C-alpha positions as a Markdown table, in Angstrom:
| # | Residue | x | y | z |
|---|---|---|---|---|
| 1 | Met | 5.7 | -0.9 | 10.2 |
| 2 | Ser | 5.4 | -0.6 | 6.5 |
| 3 | Ile | 3.8 | -3.2 | 4.4 |
| 4 | Val | 7.1 | -4.5 | 3.1 |
| 5 | Gly | 8.1 | -5.0 | 6.7 |
| 6 | Arg | 4.9 | -7.1 | 7.5 |
| 7 | Leu | 5.1 | -8.9 | 4.4 |
| 8 | Gly | 8.8 | -9.6 | 4.6 |
| 9 | Ala | 8.4 | -9.6 | 0.7 |
| 10 | Pro | 8.3 | -7.3 | -2.2 |
| 11 | Leu | 5.9 | -4.5 | -2.4 |
| 12 | Val | 2.6 | -5.5 | -3.4 |
| 13 | Leu | 2.0 | -5.3 | -7.2 |
| 14 | Val | -1.0 | -5.0 | -9.1 |
| 15 | Ala | -1.7 | -4.7 | -12.8 |
| 16 | Ala | -4.2 | -2.0 | -13.6 |
| 17 | Ala | -6.0 | -1.4 | -16.7 |
| 18 | Ala | -5.8 | 2.2 | -18.4 |
| 19 | Thr | -8.4 | 4.0 | -20.3 |
| 20 | Val | -8.0 | 6.3 | -22.9 |
| 21 | Val | -10.3 | 9.3 | -22.8 |
| 22 | Gly | -11.2 | 11.6 | -25.5 |
| 23 | Cys | -8.8 | 14.5 | -24.8 |
| 24 | Gly | -5.7 | 12.3 | -25.9 |
| 25 | Gly | -4.7 | 11.3 | -22.2 |
| 26 | Thr | -4.8 | 8.1 | -20.6 |
| 27 | Val | -6.1 | 7.5 | -17.2 |
| 28 | Ile | -6.0 | 4.6 | -14.7 |
| 29 | Asp | -9.4 | 2.6 | -14.6 |
| 30 | Gly | -10.3 | 3.6 | -11.1 |
| 31 | Ala | -12.8 | 0.8 | -10.7 |
| 32 | Lys | -10.5 | -1.9 | -11.5 |
| 33 | Ala | -7.7 | -0.6 | -9.9 |
| 34 | Glu | -9.5 | -0.2 | -6.5 |
| 35 | Asp | -10.8 | -3.6 | -7.0 |
| 36 | Gln | -7.4 | -5.1 | -7.5 |
| 37 | Leu | -5.8 | -3.1 | -4.6 |
| 38 | Arg | -8.8 | -4.4 | -2.3 |
| 39 | Ala | -8.1 | -8.0 | -3.5 |
| 40 | Ser | -4.2 | -7.6 | -3.0 |
| 41 | Leu | -4.2 | -6.0 | 0.0 |
| 42 | Ala | -7.1 | -8.6 | 1.6 |
| 43 | Lys | -4.7 | -11.4 | 0.8 |
| 44 | Ser | -1.3 | -9.5 | 1.8 |
| 45 | Leu | -2.4 | -8.3 | 5.1 |
| 46 | Asn | -5.0 | -11.3 | 6.0 |
| 47 | Glu | -7.6 | -8.9 | 6.9 |
| 48 | Lys | -10.7 | -8.2 | 5.2 |
| 49 | Val | -10.8 | -4.8 | 3.1 |
| 50 | Ser | -14.3 | -3.3 | 2.9 |
| 51 | Ser | -13.3 | -1.0 | 0.3 |
| 52 | Val | -10.6 | 1.1 | -1.3 |
| 53 | Asp | -11.2 | 4.6 | -2.7 |
| 54 | Cys | -8.8 | 6.1 | -5.2 |
| 55 | Pro | -9.0 | 9.4 | -7.1 |
| 56 | Ser | -10.5 | 9.5 | -10.2 |
| 57 | Gly | -8.8 | 10.9 | -13.3 |
| 58 | Gln | -5.4 | 9.7 | -12.4 |
| 59 | Glu | -3.2 | 10.2 | -15.5 |
| 60 | Val | -1.0 | 7.1 | -16.5 |
| 61 | Glu | 2.7 | 8.8 | -16.1 |
| 62 | Ala | 5.4 | 6.3 | -15.1 |
| 63 | Gly | 7.0 | 6.9 | -11.7 |
| 64 | Ala | 3.8 | 9.3 | -10.6 |
| 65 | Thr | 2.3 | 8.5 | -7.3 |
| 66 | Phe | -1.2 | 9.0 | -5.8 |
| 67 | Thr | -3.0 | 7.8 | -2.7 |
| 68 | Cys | -5.9 | 5.5 | -2.0 |
| 69 | Thr | -8.0 | 5.1 | 1.2 |
| 70 | Val | -8.6 | 1.6 | 2.1 |
| 71 | Asn | -11.2 | 1.0 | 4.5 |
| 72 | Leu | -10.6 | -2.3 | 7.0 |
| 73 | Ala | -13.4 | -4.0 | 8.8 |
| 74 | Gly | -14.0 | -2.6 | 12.0 |
| 75 | Gly | -14.1 | 0.7 | 10.7 |
| 76 | Lys | -10.3 | 1.1 | 10.5 |
| 77 | Thr | -8.8 | 3.2 | 7.7 |
| 78 | Asp | -5.2 | 3.1 | 6.1 |
| 79 | Thr | -3.9 | 5.3 | 3.4 |
| 80 | Ala | -2.1 | 3.3 | 0.5 |
| 81 | Thr | 0.5 | 5.2 | -1.4 |
| 82 | Val | 0.5 | 3.9 | -5.0 |
| 83 | Arg | 3.2 | 4.5 | -7.8 |
| 84 | Ile | 2.4 | 4.2 | -11.3 |
| 85 | Arg | 5.3 | 1.9 | -12.8 |
| 86 | Asn | 4.7 | 1.9 | -16.2 |
| 87 | Lys | 3.0 | 3.3 | -19.5 |
| 88 | Asp | 0.6 | 0.2 | -19.1 |
| 89 | Ala | -0.5 | 1.4 | -16.0 |
| 90 | Asp | 0.7 | -1.5 | -13.8 |
| 91 | Ile | 0.9 | -0.1 | -10.1 |
| 92 | Ser | 2.7 | -0.9 | -6.9 |
| 93 | Ile | 1.7 | -0.2 | -3.5 |
| 94 | Ile | 4.8 | 1.7 | -1.9 |
| 95 | His | 3.5 | 2.7 | 1.3 |
| 96 | Leu | 0.8 | 1.7 | 3.7 |
| 97 | Gln | 0.0 | 4.1 | 6.7 |
| 98 | Gly | -2.0 | 3.3 | 9.3 |
| 99 | Glu | -0.8 | 0.0 | 10.7 |
| 100 | Val | 1.6 | 1.4 | 13.5 |
| 101 | Thr | -1.9 | 3.2 | 15.1 |
| 102 | Arg | -3.6 | -0.2 | 15.2 |
| 103 | Ala | -0.6 | -2.0 | 16.7 |
| 104 | Asn | -1.0 | 0.5 | 19.5 |
| 105 | Glu | -4.7 | -0.1 | 20.2 |
C-alpha cells in the first residue's frame, strides 16, 4: 500500500532548503532534507525512523525526482521517491516502497 493509502491524506510535503554552489547551480541541502524527511515519515508512519539517506548534489529542478533510503527500527528498509516541487526546493514524498513486504511478514 502506498503512503497515501496508509495515511488517508495528501502526500507528505516537506520544505527543504536549497544551497547555491559555486558553479552557478543550486542543490538540495541533503542533510536538512534527510532530517525533515526522517521527522515527517516517523510522524506519518507512526514508526521510528533510524535514518534517511538521500543522494548528495541533487540539483533543484522543479518536477525532478530522486530516491532516498529510509532505515526503520528493527532493520527494515524502505525506499522513498521524492519529487522537487519548485525552485525553492520544497519536496514531496510521492511513493514509499517496502510497506507491502512488512505487511506479509
